[in-house]
C-alpha positions, 0 to 999 in steps of 0.5 A: 792939621798945621805943619807942626802938629803934623811933624809931631804926629809923624815923629811919634808914629815913627818912634812908636814903630821904631820901638815896636820893631825893636821889641819884635827884633827887627834889625837893620843891615849894618856895615863896619870898617875893619880898622883896628889899631890893635887888641880886640875891637868890637863890631857887633855887640849883641841885642838890641843891635843883633838877635844875639850875634856878637863880633869883633876885629882883632889885631895881634902883634908877633908873639901876642895872643888873646888869652884863653877864654870859653865859647860858653853857650855860643859857637864862633867862627874866626876869619883869618884875614892877614898873617899867621898864628896858632888856634889852641883848642882845648882837647884837640890838636892846635890848628895853624892859622893862615890868611884866608881861612875860617876856623870853626870853634864849637860851644863850651870849648876853651881856646886861645889864638896866638901869633906865632908869625913874623908880622901882625895877625888880623882877624875877625871873630863871630859868636852867635848863640847856639839856640834862641828862645821863642818870644 
């Protein structure tokens, strides 16, 4: 078999393995820089990149908030990296946010995050489905 034919066969085999890996939900490790200039910057965007997990990096100026939203069928974790703020969680007491803390928000929970500090509030959010379906 010539070099060109061998290269074509390798490309087809590798491409086929990649498609099979994606269909079977085989995922590769990934790294991301947390360089968000402002607002909500996506990191993980769900399938096919992950099995359903999504995440992003948020940077809020003083007095800014992300707005009320729901976790729906997901659970969410907020990892506070810098600054301070307040997590408003419907049906629960407000949670003061500070650096180096993690906040868990259960499924089907409306919530909002507000920067009530004097400097930027930076955090990472991670959302994951509460259940998976079997293939």
